[in-house]
PDB file of N, CA, C and O in Angstrom:
ATOM      1  N   UNK A   1       0.837  -1.170   0.000  1.00  0.00           N
ATOM      2  CA  UNK A   1       0.000   0.000   0.000  1.00  0.00           C
ATOM      3  C   UNK A   1       0.889   1.243   0.000  1.00  0.00           C
ATOM      4  O   UNK A   1       1.759   1.381   0.860  1.00  0.00           O
ATOM      5  N   UNK A   2       0.680   2.133  -0.942  1.00  0.00           N
ATOM      6  CA  UNK A   2       1.479   3.357  -1.027  1.00  0.00           C
ATOM      7  C   UNK A   2       0.693   4.521  -0.448  1.00  0.00           C
ATOM      8  O   UNK A   2      -0.530   4.599  -0.565  1.00  0.00           O
ATOM      9  N   UNK A   3       1.415   5.396   0.163  1.00  0.00           N
ATOM     10  CA  UNK A   3       0.798   6.561   0.782  1.00  0.00           C
ATOM     11  C   UNK A   3       1.023   7.759  -0.127  1.00  0.00           C
ATOM     12  O   UNK A   3       2.084   8.380  -0.071  1.00  0.00           O
ATOM     13  N   UNK A   4       0.052   8.093  -0.958  1.00  0.00           N
ATOM     14  CA  UNK A   4       0.187   9.194  -1.898  1.00  0.00           C
ATOM     15  C   UNK A   4      -0.286  10.515  -1.315  1.00  0.00           C
ATOM     16  O   UNK A   4      -0.120  11.558  -1.948  1.00  0.00           O
ATOM     17  N   UNK A   5      -0.867  10.497  -0.131  1.00  0.00           N
ATOM     18  CA  UNK A   5      -1.383  11.728   0.470  1.00  0.00           C
ATOM     19  C   UNK A   5      -0.288  12.556   1.143  1.00  0.00           C
ATOM     20  O   UNK A   5      -0.537  13.691   1.549  1.00  0.00           O
ATOM     21  N   UNK A   6       0.905  12.007   1.263  1.00  0.00           N
ATOM     22  CA  UNK A   6       2.002  12.733   1.894  1.00  0.00           C
ATOM     23  C   UNK A   6       2.557  13.731   0.893  1.00  0.00           C
ATOM     24  O   UNK A   6       3.029  13.356  -0.180  1.00  0.00           O
ATOM     25  N   UNK A   7       2.495  15.007   1.255  1.00  0.00           N
ATOM     26  CA  UNK A   7       3.022  16.057   0.387  1.00  0.00           C
ATOM     27  C   UNK A   7       4.423  16.426   0.838  1.00  0.00           C
ATOM     28  O   UNK A   7       4.708  16.509   2.032  1.00  0.00           O
ATOM     29  N   UNK A   8       5.276  16.643  -0.123  1.00  0.00           N
ATOM     30  CA  UNK A   8       6.632  17.055   0.200  1.00  0.00           C
ATOM     31  C   UNK A   8       6.640  18.556   0.430  1.00  0.00           C
ATOM     32  O   UNK A   8       6.109  19.326  -0.371  1.00  0.00           O
ATOM     33  N   UNK A   9       7.248  18.957   1.529  1.00  0.00           N
ATOM     34  CA  UNK A   9       7.362  20.391   1.803  1.00  0.00           C
ATOM     35  C   UNK A   9       8.533  20.936   1.004  1.00  0.00           C
ATOM     36  O   UNK A   9       9.568  20.279   0.892  1.00  0.00           O
ATOM     37  N   UNK A  10       8.378  22.130   0.447  1.00  0.00           N
ATOM     38  CA  UNK A  10       9.491  22.707  -0.319  1.00  0.00           C
ATOM     39  C   UNK A  10      10.652  23.045   0.609  1.00  0.00           C
ATOM     40  O   UNK A  10      10.466  23.575   1.705  1.00  0.00           O
ATOM     41  N   UNK A  11      11.833  22.727   0.145  1.00  0.00           N
ATOM     42  CA  UNK A  11      13.038  22.976   0.930  1.00  0.00           C
ATOM     43  C   UNK A  11      13.446  24.433   0.728  1.00  0.00           C
ATOM     44  O   UNK A  11      13.612  24.890  -0.402  1.00  0.00           O
ATOM     45  N   UNK A  12      13.604  25.148   1.827  1.00  0.00           N
ATOM     46  CA  UNK A  12      13.993  26.554   1.756  1.00  0.00           C
ATOM     47  C   UNK A  12      15.475  26.668   1.445  1.00  0.00           C
ATOM     48  O   UNK A  12      16.285  25.853   1.886  1.00  0.00           O
ATOM     49  N   UNK A  13      15.808  27.680   0.690  1.00  0.00           N
ATOM     50  CA  UNK A  13      17.201  27.936   0.354  1.00  0.00           C
ATOM     51  C   UNK A  13      17.906  28.486   1.592  1.00  0.00           C
ATOM     52  O   UNK A  13      17.367  29.377   2.247  1.00  0.00           O
ATOM     53  N   UNK A  14      19.089  27.985   1.930  1.00  0.00           N
ATOM     54  CA  UNK A  14      19.763  28.471   3.143  1.00  0.00           C
ATOM     55  C   UNK A  14      20.168  29.936   3.008  1.00  0.00           C
ATOM     56  O   UNK A  14      20.600  30.382   1.945  1.00  0.00           O
ATOM     57  N   UNK A  15      20.020  30.667   4.095  1.00  0.00           N
ATOM     58  CA  UNK A  15      20.375  32.072   4.099  1.00  0.00           C
ATOM     59  C   UNK A  15      21.878  32.241   4.286  1.00  0.00           C
ATOM     60  O   UNK A  15      22.486  33.158   3.734  1.00  0.00           O
ATOM     61  N   UNK A  16      22.458  31.359   5.062  1.00  0.00           N
ATOM     62  CA  UNK A  16      23.879  31.421   5.369  1.00  0.00           C
ATOM     63  C   UNK A  16      24.498  30.068   5.074  1.00  0.00           C
ATOM     64  O   UNK A  16      23.943  29.029   5.431  1.00  0.00           O
ATOM     65  N   UNK A  17      25.644  30.085   4.425  1.00  0.00           N
ATOM     66  CA  UNK A  17      26.305  28.835   4.083  1.00  0.00           C
ATOM     67  C   UNK A  17      27.791  28.947   4.412  1.00  0.00           C
ATOM     68  O   UNK A  17      28.462  29.888   3.989  1.00  0.00           O
ATOM     69  N   UNK A  18      28.293  27.981   5.167  1.00  0.00           N
ATOM     70  CA  UNK A  18      29.712  27.946   5.511  1.00  0.00           C
ATOM     71  C   UNK A  18      30.426  27.188   4.400  1.00  0.00           C
ATOM     72  O   UNK A  18      30.158  26.010   4.164  1.00  0.00           O
ATOM     73  N   UNK A  19      31.333  27.874   3.725  1.00  0.00           N
ATOM     74  CA  UNK A  19      32.007  27.289   2.567  1.00  0.00           C
ATOM     75  C   UNK A  19      33.269  26.541   2.975  1.00  0.00           C
ATOM     76  O   UNK A  19      33.586  25.492   2.414  1.00  0.00           O
ATOM     77  N   UNK A  20      33.975  27.077   3.937  1.00  0.00           N
ATOM     78  CA  UNK A  20      35.254  26.482   4.299  1.00  0.00           C
ATOM     79  C   UNK A  20      35.360  26.420   5.820  1.00  0.00           C
ATOM     80  O   UNK A  20      34.945  27.353   6.509  1.00  0.00           O
ATOM     81  N   UNK A  21      35.895  25.360   6.331  1.00  0.00           N
ATOM     82  CA  UNK A  21      36.093  25.222   7.761  1.00  0.00           C
ATOM     83  C   UNK A  21      35.055  24.295   8.370  1.00  0.00           C
ATOM     84  O   UNK A  21      34.068  23.924   7.736  1.00  0.00           O
ATOM     85  N   UNK A  22      35.308  23.936   9.611  1.00  0.00           N
ATOM     86  CA  UNK A  22      34.411  23.042  10.328  1.00  0.00           C
ATOM     87  C   UNK A  22      34.005  23.742  11.614  1.00  0.00           C
ATOM     88  O   UNK A  22      34.763  23.757  12.583  1.00  0.00           O
ATOM     89  N   UNK A  23      32.817  24.318  11.624  1.00  0.00           N
ATOM     90  CA  UNK A  23      32.360  25.077  12.778  1.00  0.00           C
ATOM     91  C   UNK A  23      31.644  24.175  13.772  1.00  0.00           C
ATOM     92  O   UNK A  23      30.934  23.239  13.404  1.00  0.00           O
ATOM     93  N   UNK A  24      31.855  24.487  15.022  1.00  0.00           N
ATOM     94  CA  UNK A  24      31.084  23.810  16.063  1.00  0.00           C
ATOM     95  C   UNK A  24      29.714  24.489  16.126  1.00  0.00           C
ATOM     96  O   UNK A  24      29.560  25.602  15.622  1.00  0.00           O
ATOM     97  N   UNK A  25      28.745  23.859  16.717  1.00  0.00           N
ATOM     98  CA  UNK A  25      27.426  24.514  16.837  1.00  0.00           C
ATOM     99  C   UNK A  25      27.487  25.845  17.588  1.00  0.00           C
ATOM    100  O   UNK A  25      26.729  26.763  17.279  1.00  0.00           O
ATOM    101  N   UNK A  26      28.381  25.955  18.568  1.00  0.00           N
ATOM    102  CA  UNK A  26      28.512  27.202  19.311  1.00  0.00           C
ATOM    103  C   UNK A  26      29.089  28.307  18.437  1.00  0.00           C
ATOM    104  O   UNK A  26      28.635  29.449  18.504  1.00  0.00           O
ATOM    105  N   UNK A  27      30.082  27.980  17.619  1.00  0.00           N
ATOM    106  CA  UNK A  27      30.677  28.969  16.727  1.00  0.00           C
ATOM    107  C   UNK A  27      29.665  29.421  15.667  1.00  0.00           C
ATOM    108  O   UNK A  27      29.591  30.605  15.338  1.00  0.00           O
ATOM    109  N   UNK A  28      28.902  28.487  15.147  1.00  0.00           N
ATOM    110  CA  UNK A  28      27.882  28.821  14.162  1.00  0.00           C
ATOM    111  C   UNK A  28      26.802  29.713  14.789  1.00  0.00           C
ATOM    112  O   UNK A  28      26.335  30.659  14.156  1.00  0.00           O
ATOM    113  N   UNK A  29      26.413  29.414  16.018  1.00  0.00           N
ATOM    114  CA  UNK A  29      25.422  30.241  16.716  1.00  0.00           C
ATOM    115  C   UNK A  29      25.959  31.647  16.946  1.00  0.00           C
ATOM    116  O   UNK A  29      25.220  32.622  16.806  1.00  0.00           O
ATOM    117  N   UNK A  30      27.233  31.761  17.296  1.00  0.00           N
ATOM    118  CA  UNK A  30      27.835  33.077  17.504  1.00  0.00           C
ATOM    119  C   UNK A  30      27.885  33.855  16.195  1.00  0.00           C
ATOM    120  O   UNK A  30      27.622  35.058  16.181  1.00  0.00           O
ATOM    121  N   UNK A  31      28.217  33.188  15.101  1.00  0.00           N
ATOM    122  CA  UNK A  31      28.266  33.833  13.792  1.00  0.00           C
ATOM    123  C   UNK A  31      26.885  34.333  13.378  1.00  0.00           C
ATOM    124  O   UNK A  31      26.743  35.455  12.892  1.00  0.00           O
ATOM    125  N   UNK A  32      25.886  33.508  13.572  1.00  0.00           N
ATOM    126  CA  UNK A  32      24.523  33.904  13.220  1.00  0.00           C
ATOM    127  C   UNK A  32      24.069  35.065  14.092  1.00  0.00           C
ATOM    128  O   UNK A  32      23.402  35.975  13.599  1.00  0.00           O
ATOM    129  N   UNK A  33      24.414  35.057  15.373  1.00  0.00           N
ATOM    130  CA  UNK A  33      24.027  36.142  16.277  1.00  0.00           C
ATOM    131  C   UNK A  33      24.667  37.463  15.865  1.00  0.00           C
ATOM    132  O   UNK A  33      24.017  38.507  15.908  1.00  0.00           O
ATOM    133  N   UNK A  34      25.933  37.424  15.467  1.00  0.00           N
ATOM    134  CA  UNK A  34      26.624  38.646  15.050  1.00  0.00           C
ATOM    135  C   UNK A  34      26.006  39.194  13.766  1.00  0.00           C
ATOM    136  O   UNK A  34      25.789  40.400  13.649  1.00  0.00           O
ATOM    137  N   UNK A  35      25.725  38.328  12.815  1.00  0.00           N
ATOM    138  CA  UNK A  35      25.139  38.782  11.552  1.00  0.00           C
ATOM    139  C   UNK A  35      23.726  39.317  11.779  1.00  0.00           C
ATOM    140  O   UNK A  35      23.353  40.335  11.197  1.00  0.00           O
ATOM    141  N   UNK A  36      22.944  38.653  12.608  1.00  0.00           N
ATOM    142  CA  UNK A  36      21.586  39.122  12.892  1.00  0.00           C
ATOM    143  C   UNK A  36      21.611  40.467  13.608  1.00  0.00           C
ATOM    144  O   UNK A  36      20.790  41.335  13.313  1.00  0.00           O
ATOM    145  N   UNK A  37      22.535  40.655  14.541  1.00  0.00           N
ATOM    146  CA  UNK A  37      22.637  41.928  15.254  1.00  0.00           C
ATOM    147  C   UNK A  37      23.052  43.048  14.313  1.00  0.00           C
ATOM    148  O   UNK A  37      22.550  44.167  14.417  1.00  0.00           O
ATOM    149  N   UNK A  38      23.957  42.754  13.403  1.00  0.00           N
ATOM    150  CA  UNK A  38      24.399  43.773  12.449  1.00  0.00           C
ATOM    151  C   UNK A  38      23.269  44.169  11.509  1.00  0.00           C
ATOM    152  O   UNK A  38      23.085  45.350  11.217  1.00  0.00           O
ATOM    153  N   UNK A  39      22.513  43.184  11.036  1.00  0.00           N
ATOM    154  CA  UNK A  39      21.393  43.487  10.151  1.00  0.00           C
ATOM    155  C   UNK A  39      20.303  44.259  10.886  1.00  0.00           C
ATOM    156  O   UNK A  39      19.688  45.159  10.313  1.00  0.00           O
ATOM    157  N   UNK A  40      20.061  43.918  12.141  1.00  0.00           N
ATOM    158  CA  UNK A  40      19.053  44.631  12.922  1.00  0.00           C
ATOM    159  C   UNK A  40      19.488  46.069  13.162  1.00  0.00           C
ATOM    160  O   UNK A  40      18.665  46.982  13.100  1.00  0.00           O
ATOM    161  N   UNK A  41      20.764  46.281  13.432  1.00  0.00           N
ATOM    162  CA  UNK A  41      21.264  47.637  13.643  1.00  0.00           C
ATOM    163  C   UNK A  41      21.160  48.462  12.366  1.00  0.00           C
ATOM    164  O   UNK A  41      20.803  49.639  12.414  1.00  0.00           O
ATOM    165  N   UNK A  42      21.467  47.854  11.235  1.00  0.00           N
ATOM    166  CA  UNK A  42      21.367  48.568   9.961  1.00  0.00           C
ATOM    167  C   UNK A  42      19.916  48.899   9.636  1.00  0.00           C
ATOM    168  O   UNK A  42      19.626  49.985   9.135  1.00  0.00           O
ATOM    169  N   UNK A  43      19.011  47.981   9.912  1.00  0.00           N
ATOM    170  CA  UNK A  43      17.591  48.233   9.653  1.00  0.00           C
ATOM    171  C   UNK A  43      17.064  49.330  10.573  1.00  0.00           C
ATOM    172  O   UNK A  43      16.261  50.163  10.153  1.00  0.00           O
ATOM    173  N   UNK A  44      17.514  49.332  11.824  1.00  0.00           N
ATOM    174  CA  UNK A  44      17.088  50.363  12.764  1.00  0.00           C
ATOM    175  C   UNK A  44      17.611  51.732  12.334  1.00  0.00           C
ATOM    176  O   UNK A  44      16.885  52.725  12.393  1.00  0.00           O
ATOM    177  N   UNK A  45      18.871  51.782  11.901  1.00  0.00           N
ATOM    178  CA  UNK A  45      19.438  53.049  11.451  1.00  0.00           C
ATOM    179  C   UNK A  45      18.723  53.550  10.199  1.00  0.00           C
ATOM    180  O   UNK A  45      18.508  54.753  10.052  1.00  0.00           O
ATOM    181  N   UNK A  46      18.354  52.648   9.303  1.00  0.00           N
ATOM    182  CA  UNK A  46      17.654  53.054   8.087  1.00  0.00           C
ATOM    183  C   UNK A  46      16.267  53.577   8.412  1.00  0.00           C
ATOM    184  O   UNK A  46      15.788  54.508   7.764  1.00  0.00           O
ATOM    185  N   UNK A  47      15.620  52.994   9.399  1.00  0.00           N
ATOM    186  CA  UNK A  47      14.280  53.452   9.744  1.00  0.00           C
ATOM    187  C   UNK A  47      14.308  54.802  10.440  1.00  0.00           C
ATOM    188  O   UNK A  47      13.329  55.546  10.373  1.00  0.00           O
ATOM    189  N   UNK A  48      15.398  55.132  11.100  1.00  0.00           N
ATOM    190  CA  UNK A  48      15.492  56.412  11.795  1.00  0.00           C
ATOM    191  C   UNK A  48      15.840  57.547  10.853  1.00  0.00           C
ATOM    192  O   UNK A  48      15.608  58.707  11.194  1.00  0.00           O
ATOM    193  N   UNK A  49      16.390  57.256   9.671  1.00  0.00           N
ATOM    194  CA  UNK A  49      16.777  58.314   8.742  1.00  0.00           C
ATOM    195  C   UNK A  49      15.602  58.799   7.914  1.00  0.00           C
ATOM    196  O   UNK A  49      15.710  59.831   7.251  1.00  0.00           O
ATOM    197  N   UNK A  50      14.479  58.084   7.930  1.00  0.00           N
ATOM    198  CA  UNK A  50      13.318  58.533   7.182  1.00  0.00           C
ATOM    199  C   UNK A  50      12.738  59.756   7.874  1.00  0.00           C
ATOM    200  O   UNK A  50      12.470  59.740   9.075  1.00  0.00           O
ATOM    201  N   UNK A  51      12.551  60.800   7.110  1.00  0.00           N
ATOM    202  CA  UNK A  51      12.045  62.038   7.655  1.00  0.00           C
ATOM    203  C   UNK A  51      10.539  62.091   7.409  1.00  0.00           C
ATOM    204  O   UNK A  51      10.074  61.916   6.283  1.00  0.00           O
ATOM    205  N   UNK A  52       9.803  62.329   8.459  1.00  0.00           N
ATOM    206  CA  UNK A  52       8.358  62.455   8.319  1.00  0.00           C
ATOM    207  C   UNK A  52       8.049  63.772   7.611  1.00  0.00           C
ATOM    208  O   UNK A  52       8.707  64.780   7.867  1.00  0.00           O
ATOM    209  N   UNK A  53       7.071  63.773   6.737  1.00  0.00           N
ATOM    210  CA  UNK A  53       6.743  65.022   6.050  1.00  0.00           C
ATOM    211  C   UNK A  53       6.235  66.065   7.034  1.00  0.00           C
ATOM    212  O   UNK A  53       5.412  65.774   7.903  1.00  0.00           O
ATOM    213  N   UNK A  54       6.737  67.279   6.883  1.00  0.00           N
ATOM    214  CA  UNK A  54       6.338  68.357   7.785  1.00  0.00           C
ATOM    215  C   UNK A  54       4.999  68.920   7.365  1.00  0.00           C
ATOM    216  O   UNK A  54       4.692  69.031   6.178  1.00  0.00           O
ATOM    217  N   UNK A  55       4.224  69.266   8.343  1.00  0.00           N
ATOM    218  CA  UNK A  55       2.941  69.904   8.080  1.00  0.00           C
ATOM    219  C   UNK A  55       3.186  71.342   7.655  1.00  0.00           C
ATOM    220  O   UNK A  55       4.018  72.037   8.238  1.00  0.00           O
ATOM    221  N   UNK A  56       2.468  71.778   6.650  1.00  0.00           N
ATOM    222  CA  UNK A  56       2.605  73.154   6.175  1.00  0.00           C
ATOM    223  C   UNK A  56       1.629  74.092   6.881  1.00  0.00           C
ATOM    224  O   UNK A  56       1.537  75.271   6.541  1.00  0.00           O
ATOM    225  N   UNK A  57       0.911  73.571   7.852  1.00  0.00           N
ATOM    226  CA  UNK A  57      -0.100  74.368   8.522  1.00  0.00           C
ATOM    227  C   UNK A  57       0.497  75.593   9.212  1.00  0.00           C
ATOM    228  O   UNK A  57      -0.068  76.683   9.123  1.00  0.00           O
ATOM    229  N   UNK A  58       1.607  75.434   9.884  1.00  0.00           N
ATOM    230  CA  UNK A  58       2.192  76.559  10.615  1.00  0.00           C
ATOM    231  C   UNK A  58       3.309  77.251   9.866  1.00  0.00           C
ATOM    232  O   UNK A  58       4.077  77.999  10.471  1.00  0.00           O
ATOM    233  N   UNK A  59       3.426  77.027   8.578  1.00  0.00           N
ATOM    234  CA  UNK A  59       4.507  77.626   7.797  1.00  0.00           C
ATOM    235  C   UNK A  59       4.304  79.144   7.712  1.00  0.00           C
ATOM    236  O   UNK A  59       3.176  79.603   7.531  1.00  0.00           O
ATOM    237  N   UNK A  60       5.376  79.922   7.841  1.00  0.00           N
ATOM    238  CA  UNK A  60       5.243  81.378   7.822  1.00  0.00           C
ATOM    239  C   UNK A  60       4.624  81.931   6.538  1.00  0.00           C
ATOM    240  O   UNK A  60       4.024  83.006   6.565  1.00  0.00           O
ATOM    241  N   UNK A  61       4.753  81.238   5.445  1.00  0.00           N
ATOM    242  CA  UNK A  61       4.188  81.757   4.197  1.00  0.00           C
ATOM    243  C   UNK A  61       2.661  81.771   4.231  1.00  0.00           C
ATOM    244  O   UNK A  61       2.033  82.475   3.440  1.00  0.00           O
ATOM    245  N   UNK A  62       2.063  81.006   5.132  1.00  0.00           N
ATOM    246  CA  UNK A  62       0.605  81.020   5.239  1.00  0.00           C
ATOM    247  C   UNK A  62       0.107  82.319   5.871  1.00  0.00           C
ATOM    248  O   UNK A  62      -1.052  82.696   5.698  1.00  0.00           O
ATOM    249  N   UNK A  63       0.986  82.998   6.599  1.00  0.00           N
ATOM    250  CA  UNK A  63       0.595  84.240   7.244  1.00  0.00           C
ATOM    251  C   UNK A  63       0.506  85.358   6.207  1.00  0.00           C
ATOM    252  O   UNK A  63      -0.374  86.215   6.285  1.00  0.00           O
ATOM    253  N   UNK A  64       1.406  85.346   5.249  1.00  0.00           N
ATOM    254  CA  UNK A  64       1.425  86.389   4.219  1.00  0.00           C
ATOM    255  C   UNK A  64       0.269  86.159   3.253  1.00  0.00           C
ATOM    256  O   UNK A  64       0.128  85.076   2.686  1.00  0.00           O
ATOM    257  N   UNK A  65      -0.530  87.156   3.078  1.00  0.00           N
ATOM    258  CA  UNK A  65      -1.671  87.055   2.172  1.00  0.00           C
ATOM    259  C   UNK A  65      -1.367  87.824   0.901  1.00  0.00           C
ATOM    260  O   UNK A  65      -0.603  88.790   0.907  1.00  0.00           O
ATOM    261  N   UNK A  66      -1.968  87.388  -0.173  1.00  0.00           N
ATOM    262  CA  UNK A  66      -1.841  88.126  -1.427  1.00  0.00           C
ATOM    263  C   UNK A  66      -2.790  89.318  -1.360  1.00  0.00           C
ATOM    264  O   UNK A  66      -3.822  89.247  -0.694  1.00  0.00           O
ATOM    265  N   UNK A  67      -2.457  90.400  -2.035  1.00  0.00           N
ATOM    266  CA  UNK A  67      -3.349  91.567  -1.995  1.00  0.00           C
ATOM    267  C   UNK A  67      -4.661  91.256  -2.718  1.00  0.00           C
ATOM    268  O   UNK A  67      -4.696  90.462  -3.658  1.00  0.00           O
ATOM    269  N   UNK A  68      -5.717  91.888  -2.265  1.00  0.00           N
ATOM    270  CA  UNK A  68      -7.021  91.702  -2.907  1.00  0.00           C
ATOM    271  C   UNK A  68      -7.011  92.376  -4.272  1.00  0.00           C
ATOM    272  O   UNK A  68      -6.546  93.506  -4.422  1.00  0.00           O
ATOM    273  N   UNK A  69      -7.513  91.684  -5.229  1.00  0.00           N
ATOM    274  CA  UNK A  69      -7.646  92.243  -6.578  1.00  0.00           C
ATOM    275  C   UNK A  69      -9.094  92.685  -6.758  1.00  0.00           C
ATOM    276  O   UNK A  69     -10.019  92.027  -6.283  1.00  0.00           O
ATOM    277  N   UNK A  70      -9.272  93.767  -7.424  1.00  0.00           N
ATOM    278  CA  UNK A  70     -10.603  94.284  -7.648  1.00  0.00           C
ATOM    279  C   UNK A  70     -11.058  93.895  -9.042  1.00  0.00           C
ATOM    280  O   UNK A  70     -10.272  93.894  -9.989  1.00  0.00           O
ATOM    281  N   UNK A  71     -12.297  93.574  -9.153  1.00  0.00           N
ATOM    282  CA  UNK A  71     -12.855  93.253 -10.449  1.00  0.00           C
ATOM    283  C   UNK A  71     -13.955  92.228 -10.307  1.00  0.00           C
ATOM    284  O   UNK A  71     -14.215  91.730  -9.212  1.00  0.00           O
ATOM    285  N   UNK A  72     -14.609  91.910 -11.431  1.00  0.00           N
ATOM    286  CA  UNK A  72     -15.709  90.956 -11.384  1.00  0.00           C
ATOM    287  C   UNK A  72     -15.222  89.552 -11.005  1.00  0.00           C
ATOM    288  O   UNK A  72     -14.273  89.046 -11.605  1.00  0.00           O
ATOM    289  N   UNK A  73     -15.852  88.933 -10.034  1.00  0.00           N
ATOM    290  CA  UNK A  73     -15.543  87.563  -9.641  1.00  0.00           C
ATOM    291  C   UNK A  73     -14.319  87.401  -8.756  1.00  0.00           C
ATOM    292  O   UNK A  73     -13.964  86.279  -8.395  1.00  0.00           O
ATOM    293  N   UNK A  74     -13.670  88.499  -8.403  1.00  0.00           N
ATOM    294  CA  UNK A  74     -12.447  88.387  -7.603  1.00  0.00           C
ATOM    295  C   UNK A  74     -12.738  88.016  -6.156  1.00  0.00           C
ATOM    296  O   UNK A  74     -11.860  87.492  -5.470  1.00  0.00           O
ATOM    297  N   UNK A  75     -13.942  88.275  -5.681  1.00  0.00           N
ATOM    298  CA  UNK A  75     -14.276  87.909  -4.304  1.00  0.00           C
ATOM    299  C   UNK A  75     -14.274  86.391  -4.162  1.00  0.00           C
ATOM    300  O   UNK A  75     -13.990  85.879  -3.079  1.00  0.00           O
ATOM    301  N   UNK A  76     -14.586  85.659  -5.236  1.00  0.00           N
ATOM    302  CA  UNK A  76     -14.544  84.191  -5.170  1.00  0.00           C
ATOM    303  C   UNK A  76     -13.098  83.705  -5.100  1.00  0.00           C
ATOM    304  O   UNK A  76     -12.773  82.821  -4.307  1.00  0.00           O
ATOM    305  N   UNK A  77     -12.243  84.277  -5.923  1.00  0.00           N
ATOM    306  CA  UNK A  77     -10.861  83.804  -5.953  1.00  0.00           C
ATOM    307  C   UNK A  77     -10.086  84.226  -4.714  1.00  0.00           C
ATOM    308  O   UNK A  77      -9.041  83.645  -4.421  1.00  0.00           O
ATOM    309  N   UNK A  78     -10.570  85.222  -3.979  1.00  0.00           N
ATOM    310  CA  UNK A  78      -9.846  85.645  -2.773  1.00  0.00           C
ATOM    311  C   UNK A  78      -9.885  84.559  -1.702  1.00  0.00           C
ATOM    312  O   UNK A  78      -8.973  84.471  -0.879  1.00  0.00           O
ATOM    313  N   UNK A  79     -10.930  83.730  -1.704  1.00  0.00           N
ATOM    314  CA  UNK A  79     -11.016  82.665  -0.728  1.00  0.00           C
ATOM    315  C   UNK A  79     -10.116  81.499  -1.106  1.00  0.00           C
ATOM    316  O   UNK A  79      -9.744  80.701  -0.246  1.00  0.00           O
ATOM    317  N   UNK A  80      -9.766  81.390  -2.372  1.00  0.00           N
ATOM    318  CA  UNK A  80      -8.938  80.293  -2.838  1.00  0.00           C
ATOM    319  C   UNK A  80      -7.456  80.618  -2.770  1.00  0.00           C
ATOM    320  O   UNK A  80      -6.625  79.756  -3.057  1.00  0.00           O
ATOM    321  N   UNK A  81      -7.114  81.818  -2.403  1.00  0.00           N
ATOM    322  CA  UNK A  81      -5.714  82.183  -2.269  1.00  0.00           C
ATOM    323  C   UNK A  81      -5.057  82.528  -3.578  1.00  0.00           C
ATOM    324  O   UNK A  81      -3.828  82.517  -3.645  1.00  0.00           O
ATOM    325  N   UNK A  82      -5.767  82.821  -4.584  1.00  0.00           N
ATOM    326  CA  UNK A  82      -5.147  83.086  -5.867  1.00  0.00           C
ATOM    327  C   UNK A  82      -5.606  84.332  -6.408  1.00  0.00           C
ATOM    328  O   UNK A  82      -5.186  84.724  -7.497  1.00  0.00           O
TER     329      UNK A  82
END
């Protein structure tokens, strides 16, 4: 009797591969910890360099108004700032 219902799980590609040398499990754990800490520090530094967009609500240019223009329909455009 063959069991055809067993599905093979896809094998993930290794993230880190030791090419040369024979590492003990402790040395490999230390290497992984150092690389993970370095990547976490780089990701943290990258996230801190993003500048949030500044609100233009309190910008000094909002205080300066354009002069009122006289003429037909200008009262409408005065509310639009143009």
